[in-house]
C-alpha positions as CSV (number, residue, x, y, z in Angstrom):
1,M,28.8,-48.1,-27.7
2,K,28.9,-44.8,-29.5
3,N,32.6,-45.0,-30.4
4,T,32.3,-48.7,-31.6
5,I,29.2,-48.0,-33.7
6,K,30.8,-44.9,-35.3
7,K,33.8,-47.0,-36.3
8,E,31.9,-50.1,-37.5
9,F,29.4,-48.1,-39.5
10,D,31.9,-45.3,-40.6
11,I,29.5,-42.5,-39.6
12,T,29.8,-39.0,-38.2
13,N,28.6,-37.8,-34.8
14,S,25.6,-36.2,-36.4
15,Q,24.6,-39.5,-38.1
16,Y,25.0,-41.3,-34.8
17,G,22.7,-38.6,-33.3
18,V,20.2,-39.7,-36.0
19,I,20.4,-43.3,-34.9
20,Q,19.7,-42.2,-31.3
21,S,17.0,-39.8,-32.2
22,S,15.2,-42.4,-34.4
23,V,13.9,-43.8,-31.1
24,A,12.7,-40.5,-29.9
25,I,11.5,-39.0,-33.3
26,V,8.5,-41.2,-33.7
27,N,7.6,-40.6,-30.0
28,T,7.3,-36.9,-30.6
29,V,3.7,-37.6,-31.6
30,L,2.9,-41.3,-30.9
31,P,2.7,-41.1,-27.1
32,F,0.0,-38.5,-27.3
33,I,-1.9,-40.7,-29.8
34,G,-1.0,-43.8,-27.6
35,G,-2.3,-42.1,-24.5
36,I,-5.7,-41.4,-26.2
37,F,-5.7,-45.0,-27.4
38,V,-5.1,-46.3,-23.8
39,D,-7.8,-44.0,-22.4
40,V,-10.3,-45.2,-25.0
41,F,-9.5,-48.9,-25.6
42,G,-7.7,-50.0,-22.4
43,T,-4.2,-51.3,-21.5
44,I,-4.4,-54.9,-22.8
45,P,-4.3,-54.1,-26.6
46,G,-1.7,-51.5,-25.9
47,A,0.6,-53.8,-23.9
48,L,0.4,-56.5,-26.5
49,L,1.1,-54.1,-29.4
50,T,4.0,-52.2,-27.8
51,T,6.0,-55.3,-26.7
52,T,5.7,-56.7,-30.2
53,L,7.1,-53.6,-31.7
54,I,9.9,-53.4,-29.1
55,T,10.9,-57.0,-29.8
56,S,10.8,-56.6,-33.6
57,G,12.8,-53.5,-33.5
58,N,15.6,-54.9,-31.4
59,I,15.8,-58.0,-33.5
60,L,16.4,-55.7,-36.6
61,V,19.0,-53.7,-34.7
62,A,20.8,-56.9,-33.8
63,L,20.7,-58.0,-37.5
64,S,22.1,-54.7,-38.6
65,A,25.3,-55.3,-36.7
66,S,26.1,-58.1,-39.1
67,S,25.2,-56.4,-42.3
68,K,26.5,-53.0,-41.1
69,S,23.4,-51.4,-42.6
70,L,22.7,-47.9,-41.2
71,Y,19.2,-47.9,-42.6
72,M,18.3,-51.3,-41.1
73,M,19.5,-50.1,-37.6
74,V,17.5,-46.8,-38.0
75,V,14.3,-48.8,-39.0
76,G,14.9,-51.2,-36.1
77,R,15.3,-48.2,-33.7
78,I,12.2,-46.6,-35.1
79,L,10.1,-49.7,-34.4
80,Y,11.7,-49.9,-30.9
81,G,10.8,-46.3,-30.4
82,I,7.2,-46.7,-31.5
83,G,6.8,-49.4,-28.9
84,S,9.0,-48.0,-26.1
85,G,7.4,-44.6,-26.1
86,T,3.9,-46.0,-25.6
87,V,4.7,-48.9,-23.4
88,V,5.7,-46.5,-20.6
89,I,2.2,-45.0,-20.8
90,V,0.7,-48.4,-20.7
91,Q,2.7,-49.2,-17.6
92,E,1.9,-46.0,-15.8
93,T,-1.8,-46.3,-16.7
94,I,-2.0,-49.9,-15.5
95,L,-0.5,-48.8,-12.2
96,S,-3.0,-45.9,-11.9
97,Q,-5.8,-48.5,-12.4
98,W,-4.6,-51.0,-9.8
99,F,-3.2,-48.6,-7.1
100,S,-3.9,-45.3,-5.5
101,G,-2.5,-42.9,-2.8
102,R,0.5,-44.3,-1.0
103,S,0.6,-47.5,-2.9
104,L,0.6,-45.7,-6.2
105,A,3.5,-43.6,-5.3
106,A,5.4,-46.6,-4.1
107,V,4.8,-48.7,-7.2
108,I,5.7,-45.9,-9.6
109,A,8.9,-45.4,-7.7
110,L,9.5,-49.2,-7.9
111,M,8.8,-49.2,-11.7
112,L,11.3,-46.4,-12.2
113,T,13.8,-48.1,-10.0
114,I,13.7,-51.4,-12.0
115,S,13.9,-49.3,-15.3
116,R,17.0,-47.5,-14.0
117,L,18.6,-50.7,-12.7
118,A,18.1,-52.3,-16.2
119,S,19.7,-49.3,-17.8
120,F,22.6,-49.3,-15.4
121,C,23.2,-53.0,-16.0
122,A,23.0,-52.5,-19.8
123,Q,25.5,-49.7,-19.9
124,A,27.9,-51.4,-17.5
125,T,27.9,-54.8,-19.2
126,V,27.7,-54.0,-23.0
127,I,31.5,-53.5,-23.4
128,P,32.4,-56.5,-21.2
129,I,30.1,-58.6,-23.3
130,A,31.7,-57.4,-26.5
131,N,35.2,-58.0,-25.1
132,W,34.3,-61.4,-23.8
133,T,32.7,-62.6,-27.0
134,G,34.9,-60.8,-29.4
135,W,32.0,-59.0,-31.2
136,Y,29.9,-56.0,-30.1
137,G,26.9,-57.6,-31.9
138,Y,26.3,-60.2,-29.2
139,G,25.4,-57.4,-26.8
140,L,22.6,-56.3,-29.1
141,W,21.4,-59.9,-29.5
142,F,21.3,-60.3,-25.7
143,C,19.0,-57.3,-25.6
144,A,16.8,-58.8,-28.3
145,C,16.5,-61.9,-26.2
146,L,15.4,-60.0,-23.2
147,C,12.7,-58.3,-25.3
148,I,11.4,-61.8,-26.4
149,F,11.2,-62.7,-22.7
150,S,9.2,-59.5,-22.0
151,M,6.7,-60.6,-24.6
152,F,6.1,-63.8,-22.7
153,V,5.7,-61.8,-19.5
154,T,3.1,-59.6,-21.2
155,L,1.1,-62.6,-22.3
156,I,1.2,-64.1,-18.8
157,Y,-0.2,-60.8,-17.4
158,I,-3.0,-60.7,-20.0
159,V,-3.9,-64.3,-19.2
160,L,-3.9,-63.6,-15.5
161,L,-6.0,-60.4,-16.0
162,K,-8.6,-62.4,-17.9
163,T,-9.0,-64.8,-14.9
164,V,-9.7,-62.0,-12.5
165,T,-13.3,-61.9,-11.2
166,E,-15.0,-59.0,-12.9
167,K,-17.4,-58.2,-10.1
168,T,-14.9,-58.2,-7.2
169,T,-11.3,-57.6,-7.9
170,Q,-11.1,-56.3,-11.4
171,C,-9.0,-53.1,-11.6
172,R,-11.0,-49.9,-11.1
173,K,-10.7,-48.5,-14.6
174,Q,-11.2,-51.3,-17.0
175,T,-15.0,-51.3,-16.9
176,E,-15.0,-47.5,-17.0
177,V,-12.9,-47.6,-20.2
178,L,-15.3,-50.1,-21.8
179,R,-18.3,-47.9,-21.0
180,R,-16.5,-44.8,-22.3
181,K,-15.2,-46.5,-25.5
182,K,-14.6,-44.0,-28.3
183,A,-15.9,-41.2,-26.1
184,F,-12.7,-39.1,-26.0
185,K,-13.4,-35.3,-26.5
186,W,-10.7,-33.1,-28.0
187,S,-12.3,-30.1,-26.4
188,K,-11.1,-31.3,-23.0
189,L,-7.6,-30.4,-24.0
190,M,-8.6,-26.8,-23.8
191,Y,-9.0,-27.1,-20.0
192,L,-5.4,-28.3,-19.4
193,P,-4.0,-26.0,-16.7
194,H,-0.9,-23.9,-17.0
195,S,0.8,-26.1,-14.4
196,F,0.5,-29.1,-16.7
197,W,2.3,-27.3,-19.5
198,L,5.1,-26.4,-17.1
199,V,5.4,-30.0,-16.1
200,A,5.7,-30.8,-19.9
201,A,8.3,-28.1,-20.3
202,M,10.4,-29.6,-17.5
203,E,10.1,-33.0,-19.1
204,F,11.2,-31.4,-22.4
205,L,14.2,-29.9,-20.7
206,L,15.3,-32.5,-18.2
207,G,13.9,-35.7,-19.7
208,G,15.3,-34.9,-23.1
209,G,18.6,-33.8,-21.5
210,W,19.0,-36.9,-19.4
211,G,18.5,-39.3,-22.3
212,C,20.8,-37.4,-24.6
213,F,23.6,-37.2,-22.0
214,L,23.3,-40.9,-21.3
215,H,23.8,-41.6,-25.0
216,I,27.1,-39.8,-25.0
217,N,28.5,-39.8,-21.5
218,S,30.7,-42.9,-22.0
219,E,32.5,-41.3,-25.0
220,Y,32.7,-38.0,-23.1
221,V,34.5,-39.6,-20.1
222,K,36.8,-41.4,-22.5
223,L,37.8,-38.2,-24.3
224,R,37.8,-35.8,-21.4
225,F,39.6,-38.0,-18.9
226,S,41.6,-40.4,-21.1
227,Y,39.9,-43.6,-20.0
228,N,39.8,-46.8,-22.0
229,D,36.5,-48.1,-23.3
230,A,35.8,-50.4,-20.4
231,N,36.6,-47.9,-17.6
232,A,34.7,-45.2,-19.4
233,A,31.6,-47.4,-19.7
234,V,31.7,-48.4,-16.0
235,T,32.2,-44.8,-14.9
236,A,29.4,-43.5,-17.2
237,S,27.0,-46.2,-15.9
238,I,27.3,-44.6,-12.4
239,A,25.0,-41.9,-13.7
240,Q,22.2,-44.4,-13.5
241,I,23.0,-46.1,-10.2
242,L,21.4,-43.9,-7.5
243,P,17.8,-44.1,-8.9
244,V,18.0,-47.8,-8.1
245,A,18.4,-47.1,-4.4
246,L,16.7,-43.7,-4.0
247,M,13.5,-43.9,-6.0
248,P,11.6,-46.3,-3.6
249,F,12.3,-43.9,-0.7
250,L,11.4,-40.8,-2.8
251,G,8.1,-42.4,-3.6
252,V,7.3,-42.7,0.1
253,Y,8.6,-39.2,0.6
254,V,6.2,-37.8,-2.0
255,Y,3.3,-39.6,-0.4
256,R,4.1,-38.3,3.0
257,H,5.4,-34.8,2.3
258,G,4.5,-33.9,-1.3
259,N,7.1,-31.3,-2.4
260,R,7.0,-32.4,-6.0
261,T,8.0,-29.0,-7.4
262,L,11.0,-28.9,-5.0
263,L,12.2,-32.3,-6.3
264,M,11.9,-30.9,-9.8
265,I,14.0,-27.8,-8.9
266,G,16.5,-30.0,-7.1
267,S,16.8,-32.2,-10.1
268,G,17.6,-29.3,-12.3
269,V,20.2,-27.9,-9.9
270,C,21.9,-31.2,-9.6
271,M,22.2,-31.6,-13.3
272,L,23.6,-28.1,-13.6
273,F,26.4,-28.7,-11.0
274,S,27.2,-32.1,-12.5
275,M,27.9,-30.5,-15.9
276,L,30.0,-27.7,-14.2
277,I,32.1,-30.2,-12.3
278,L,32.6,-32.6,-15.2
279,E,33.8,-29.9,-17.7
280,Y,35.5,-27.3,-15.5
281,T,37.3,-29.3,-12.8
282,M,39.7,-32.2,-12.8
283,I,37.8,-33.9,-10.0
284,T,37.2,-37.6,-10.7
285,P,34.2,-37.9,-13.1
286,V,32.6,-40.2,-10.5
287,I,31.5,-37.1,-8.6
288,G,29.9,-35.5,-11.6
289,M,28.1,-38.7,-12.6
290,L,26.8,-39.2,-9.0
291,L,25.3,-35.7,-9.1
292,F,23.7,-36.4,-12.4
293,S,22.4,-39.6,-10.9
294,V,20.8,-37.6,-8.0
295,S,19.1,-35.4,-10.7
296,L,17.9,-38.6,-12.4
297,S,16.5,-39.8,-9.2
298,L,14.6,-36.6,-8.0
299,G,13.1,-35.5,-11.3
300,P,11.2,-38.5,-12.6
301,V,9.5,-39.2,-9.3
302,G,8.3,-35.5,-9.0
303,L,7.3,-35.2,-12.7
304,V,5.6,-38.6,-13.2
305,S,3.6,-38.4,-9.9
306,S,2.4,-34.9,-10.8
307,I,0.2,-35.9,-13.8
308,P,-2.4,-37.9,-11.8
309,V,-2.6,-34.9,-9.3
310,I,-3.3,-32.4,-12.0
311,L,-5.6,-34.4,-14.2
312,P,-8.5,-36.8,-13.7
313,L,-8.2,-40.5,-14.4
314,S,-10.2,-40.1,-17.6
315,L,-7.3,-38.0,-19.1
316,V,-4.3,-39.4,-17.3
317,G,-3.3,-41.5,-20.3
318,T,-3.6,-38.5,-22.6
319,G,-1.7,-36.3,-20.2
320,M,1.0,-38.9,-19.8
321,G,1.2,-39.1,-23.7
322,L,1.7,-35.4,-24.1
323,V,4.4,-35.3,-21.4
324,K,6.2,-38.3,-23.0
325,S,5.9,-36.6,-26.4
326,A,7.6,-33.5,-24.9
327,T,10.4,-35.7,-23.6
328,N,11.0,-37.3,-26.9
329,I,10.8,-34.0,-28.8
330,G,13.6,-32.8,-26.5
331,A,15.6,-36.1,-26.8
332,S,15.3,-36.0,-30.6
333,L,16.4,-32.4,-30.9
334,Y,19.2,-32.8,-28.3
335,D,20.6,-35.9,-29.9
336,I,21.0,-34.2,-33.3
337,L,22.0,-30.8,-32.0
338,T,24.8,-32.2,-29.8
339,G,26.1,-34.2,-32.7
340,M,26.2,-31.0,-34.8
341,I,27.9,-29.1,-32.1
342,Q,30.5,-31.8,-31.6
343,D,31.1,-32.1,-35.3
344,S,31.6,-28.4,-35.5
345,D,34.4,-28.6,-32.9
346,P,37.9,-28.8,-34.6
347,N,39.0,-31.5,-32.2
348,K,35.6,-33.3,-32.1
349,E,35.4,-32.6,-28.3
350,Y,32.5,-32.0,-26.0
351,G,33.2,-28.5,-24.6
352,G,30.3,-26.9,-26.7
353,V,28.0,-29.9,-25.9
354,I,28.5,-29.4,-22.1
355,L,27.7,-25.7,-22.4
356,F,24.5,-26.7,-24.2
357,F,23.6,-29.0,-21.3
358,I,24.4,-26.2,-18.8
359,G,21.9,-24.0,-20.7
360,I,19.2,-26.7,-20.6
361,S,19.8,-27.2,-16.9
362,T,19.5,-23.5,-16.1
363,L,16.3,-23.3,-18.0
364,A,14.9,-26.3,-16.1
365,V,15.7,-24.6,-12.8
366,I,13.9,-21.4,-13.9
367,A,10.8,-23.5,-15.1
368,G,10.8,-25.3,-11.8
369,I,10.8,-22.2,-9.8
370,T,8.1,-20.7,-12.0
371,L,6.0,-24.0,-11.5
372,H,6.5,-23.7,-7.7
373,I,5.3,-20.1,-7.6
374,L,2.3,-20.8,-9.9
375,D,1.3,-23.9,-7.9
376,S,1.4,-22.0,-4.6
377,S,-0.4,-18.9,-5.8
378,I,-3.1,-20.2,-8.1
379,Y,-3.5,-24.0,-7.6
380,H,-3.4,-24.0,-3.7
381,S,-0.2,-26.0,-3.7
382,I,-1.8,-29.2,-5.0
383,L,1.6,-30.4,-6.4
384,D,3.3,-29.9,-3.0
385,R,0.8,-31.5,-0.9
386,P,1.2,-35.1,0.5
387,S,-0.4,-37.8,-1.6
388,G,-2.6,-38.8,1.3
389,E,-4.0,-35.4,1.8
390,R,-7.4,-34.6,0.2
391,N,-7.2,-32.3,-2.8
392,D,-9.8,-29.6,-3.1
393,G,-7.8,-27.3,-5.5
394,P,-8.9,-26.5,-9.0
395,K,-8.4,-29.6,-11.2
396,L,-9.2,-30.4,-14.8
397,G,-12.7,-31.7,-15.1
398,N,-14.4,-29.5,-12.6
399,D,-17.5,-27.9,-14.0
400,H,-16.7,-24.4,-12.9
401,L,-13.4,-24.2,-14.9
402,E,-13.3,-22.2,-18.1
403,P,-11.3,-23.1,-21.2
404,I,-7.8,-21.6,-21.2
405,K,-7.1,-19.7,-24.4
406,A,-3.3,-19.9,-23.8
407,N,-3.5,-23.6,-24.6
408,W,-3.6,-22.6,-28.3
409,F,-0.2,-20.9,-27.7
410,Y,1.2,-23.8,-25.8
411,G,0.0,-26.2,-28.5
412,A,1.6,-24.1,-31.2
413,I,5.0,-24.2,-29.5
414,Y,4.6,-28.0,-29.1
415,A,3.8,-28.4,-32.8
416,F,6.7,-26.1,-33.9
417,L,9.3,-28.1,-31.9
418,C,7.8,-31.4,-33.1
419,C,8.1,-30.3,-36.8
420,L,11.7,-29.0,-36.1
421,S,12.8,-32.3,-34.7
422,W,11.4,-34.2,-37.8
423,F,13.1,-31.7,-40.2
424,L,16.5,-32.2,-38.5
425,F,16.0,-36.0,-38.4
426,F,15.4,-36.3,-42.2
427,R,18.0,-33.6,-42.9
428,F,20.8,-35.8,-41.5
429,L,19.3,-39.1,-42.4
430,L,19.0,-38.4,-46.2
431,F,21.9,-35.9,-46.8
């Protein structure tokens, strides 16, 4: 939709980057706050609030197509971003409450599979819907209707949860949350291990890179390989097809064999080679998109399943929030920076943008190797152990652990990148 929206709203690549980053910009901070909220108050209020925000935001985006109002679309995307960034934490925390061990790995993989299937269908069908109806706005309204349906599903879940017998089958964390209400201690953040911050760095590099590339890959294919809009959209959607098939098996693999750090390294390598093939060979873009799709399959399973291994249940929501914030800081920065890079190109092409992604992929591989070495040498390979194996390694919350002073440094980097993303967002929104 990038090319269509740029024409309809008469905006530059950098301004389009602002539209995309408006989803991520609010989630540079909110997932962390939302994670604490979930840890303190539970998942029911979070589920209701996030789905309401997502639905309201998408309705505004659909309305902006009629008025061609850039600011209305940005506001709608911001509301959607506030909800979508936290709803993932709510989903993952709900799964951590109801499932454990092998079943947890399987349902996380299933959740990621459904998410990627929806993204694939959306990217593959948005142009056909526009061509069939004669107006691109109907695709946005279809999305808004799906969000309204999701609100009803959320209400059904809440009603069903209320009917569960408290003493027998209630999920294992709801009562703990109520007893612990308003008991979150900020000092616990000083005990976050080095490995957690490396996982957050991988999410910043890979998670931000995945989202940014998926925002522009359709137009990239169109310009690089001279495809029409429909063929470019279908080809670009291939980048999201393999997670649908692979993630359930990867969830089982992580349970039986572990190797989370190897999955992260493999994800970075696949993304690196996909960029090299797309930009520097004339091989059909399907190959590059399939390699990117492999990266999109390996990385999320390894990254998401690592947080409950590193952190105790009492801080899983907060840890998920920090990691999601890192993803959105990366996505927000990358959306704007890639727009700036493309606008600076005399022909408005993507050569410099792909070089940027190559650099991100290389850094992700280096971070993954560092995490693997750190995990094996200090943390007794807790990330690479099978999920069913008992974990006796050092873990946040053990009484013998000391606060880590380096967390001040990690936090300062996090704050700087967050502030930079906000500065660039308002720089291109207002000027």
